N, C-alpha and C positions, 0 to 999 in steps of 0.2 A: 538341622543347620545350626551352627554355633552362633553365639551372640556376635562375635567378631565378624563372621561371614555375613550376617544380616546387616550389621552396621556398615560393612564394606559395600554391600549391595545398595543400601540406602544412599550412601555417599556417591556411588556410581550413578544412581538414578538422578540424584540432585545435580551431578555434573552434566548428565544428559539434558536436564532442564536448562542449565546455563548455556550449553552448546546450542540448544534450540533457540533460546532467546537471542543469542549472538547472531545466529543464522537469520532469524526473522528481522533483526535490526538491520542487517546487511540488505535483506530483500526489500525492506521498507525504503532504505536509502536508494537502492538501485531502481525501485519502482518509479520514483519521481524522475530520475534521469531517463529512464526508459520512456515514460510518457512524454517528457519534454522532447526527447529525440523524435518521437512520432509526430508531435504537434508544433513545436516551436518553429521549425523551418517553414511549415505551411502557414503558420500565423504571421511570421515575418514577411514571407513573400506576399501574402494577402494584404498585410498592413502597408507594405511598400507600394504595391499596386494600387491600393485604395488611396494612399497619399497622392500618387501621381494622377490618378483619375479625378480626385477631388480638386486638384489644381486645374486640370482641364475643364472641369465643371465650372469653376469660378471664372475662368477666362471666357467660357461660352456665355455665361450669364452677362458679363460686361459687354460682350458684342452680340447680344441677343438677336438683333435683327438680321445680321448677316450669318449667324451661327445657329439658327433655330433648329435645323435638322441635327447638327452635332450635339446641341444641348440635350435633346431627347435621348440620343444614344448614350451620352456620358451619364445622364441621370440613371438610366437603366443599369449600366455597368456598375456605378457607385452603389446603387441600391442592392444589386446582387452581391457585390463584394462585401458590403456592410453586413448583409445577412449571413454570408459565408463566414466572415470573421467572427461574428457572434456565435454562430453554430460551432465553429472550431473551438472557440474558448469554452463553450458549454461542454462540448464533447471531451475536451482535455480534462476539465474538472471532474466530469462524470467518470471518465476512464481511470483517473488517479484514485478517485473515491472507491470505485469498484475493485481496483487492484489492491488497495490498502485493506479493504474489507475482506477480500479473499485471503490475504496474507494473515490478517488477524484471526480469521476463522481457522486457518491452518495451525496457527500458533496455539489457539485454545484447544483444538482437537489433539494435537500432539502432546501438549503439556498435560491435558486431562488424562490421557492414557498413562503417562508416566506417574502422575499423581496417584492414580488408582493402584498402580503397582507398589508405590511407596506405602500407601495405607495398608495394603495386604501385608507387606513386609513388617511394618510397624506393629500390626496386630500379632504377627507370628513372633516378633521379638518380645512383645509383652507377655505372651504365653510362655515363651522360653524363660524369661526372667522370673515369672511367677513359679514355674516348675522348679527352677534352680533355688529360689527362695524357700519353697516348700521342702525341697530335699535338704537344704541347709538346716531348717528348723527340725526336720525329722531326725537328723544326725545328732542334734543337741540333746 
């Protein structure tokens, strides 16, 4: 392989790395949107329901004597919704973290393979240049 061919292959491999990095950047950006699409509507619905149920709870506490039964029901609903909201928030953060970690691992793996190829080509280029230099000295 000639020096120019090797340099061309190295350039192509470096272009591959750039493409991979651009692709990964897009995946990272879409990961957040994807996770938000999965969780934000659930969180909003739960938050809205929690707000409404919290209002009901406050009213029940003010009228405690006549609303004793309802107070217990609303407390349970609010408690469950609060737990669900916290769980959804934690799940969202965890899912995003996992997705970004997965994307980062993919990036490292793919770039690592290309880097290895570049190193092999660079070694081959070094050998070729040394051989060309030796041949030039031999001709002198």
